[in-house]
C-alpha positions in Angstrom: 0.7 -28.8 9.1 3.1 -25.7 8.4 4.2 -22.9 11.2 2.1 -20.3 9.5 -1.5 -22.8 9.0 -1.2 -23.2 13.0 -0.8 -20.1 13.6 -3.2 -19.3 11.5 -5.5 -21.9 13.1 -4.9 -20.9 16.4 -6.9 -17.1 15.1 -9.8 -18.8 14.0 -8.5 -18.4 10.5 -8.3 -21.8 8.6 -7.8 -22.8 5.3 -11.8 -23.6 5.1 -13.3 -20.9 6.6 -9.7 -17.8 5.3 -13.6 -16.0 3.7 -13.5 -14.8 7.7 -10.2 -13.4 8.2 -11.7 -10.1 8.2 -7.5 -8.7 8.6 -5.9 -10.3 5.7 -9.2 -9.0 3.6 -9.1 -5.7 5.0 -5.5 -5.3 3.6 -5.8 -6.4 0.3 -9.3 -4.4 -0.1 -6.4 -1.4 1.2 -3.5 -3.1 -1.2 -5.7 -4.6 -3.8 -7.5 -1.4 -5.3 -6.5 -0.1 -8.6 -3.5 2.2 -7.9 -3.3 1.9 -4.8 -0.2 -0.4 -4.5 1.5 1.6 -7.8 1.5 4.9 -4.9 2.3 2.8 -1.8 5.8 0.9 -4.4 6.6 5.0 -5.4 6.4 6.0 -1.9 8.5 3.0 -1.1 11.3 4.4 -3.5 11.4 8.0 -2.0 11.3 9.5 0.5 8.8 12.6 0.3 7.4 12.5 -3.1 4.8 16.1 -5.0 1.5 15.1 -6.0 3.5 16.3 -9.8 6.4 13.3 -8.8 3.9 11.2 -8.3 1.4 12.0 -11.4 4.5 11.4 -13.4 5.0 7.7 -12.5 1.5 6.3 -12.3 1.0 8.2 -15.3 -2.1 5.8 -16.7 -3.8 7.5 -13.2 -5.7 10.4 -13.5 -5.0 13.6 -11.7 -8.6 12.7 -9.8 -8.2 9.6 -9.2 -5.3 9.9 -8.0 -6.4 13.1 -5.7 -8.6 10.3 -4.1 -6.7 7.0 -4.3 -4.2 9.3 -2.2 -7.0 10.6 0.8 -8.1 7.5 1.1 -4.5 5.9 1.7 -3.9 9.2 4.5 -7.0 7.9 5.9 -5.9 4.6 7.1 -3.0 5.9 7.8 -0.9 4.3 4.8 0.3 8.0 3.7 1.1 11.6 5.4 0.3 14.9 3.1 2.6 17.0 4.5 2.9 20.9 3.5 5.8 22.8 3.3 6.0 26.4 5.3 6.0 27.5 1.6 2.8 25.7 0.7 4.5 22.8 -1.4 2.3 19.6 -0.8 4.2 16.0 -0.6 3.0 13.1 0.4 5.2 10.1 1.9 4.5 6.9 3.9 3.7 6.9 7.9 5.6 3.8 9.5 2.8 2.5 8.9 3.2 2.2 5.2 6.3 2.2 5.7 6.1 -1.5 7.0 5.0 -2.8 4.0 8.4 -2.3 2.6 9.0 -5.5 2.9 6.8 -6.3 0.9 6.0 -4.2 -1.4 10.0 -6.0 -2.0 8.7 -9.3 -2.2 6.4 -8.2 -4.3 8.8 -6.9 -6.7 11.1 -9.7 -7.0 7.8 -12.6 -7.2 7.0 -10.2 -10.5 10.6 -10.3 -11.6 11.1 -13.5 -11.2 7.6 -15.1 -12.8 5.5 -12.6 -14.6 
């Protein structure tokens, strides 16, 4: 049995019970929601981005949906919204969001190899 499976088994997440792994399911509900992965990935590549720059990166997503997703990610503590003294709004990753950078790097590597 691999170390990962042993660790999961200790937490009550045995292969036959993966549907019971709430943390894993919740993570994929956040990351897997349409546009969230692209938003997080775009913010991984930049320190902070203005809305128009994010919208340009994810041009297939409507502004309304992008605003909705940013609010959701902000509510999850992954994205932070900042307003400068001049009133310019920008978005960036929180510490929690920055912890996703290696995950998204691996997803990019996998996609380059297999997709």
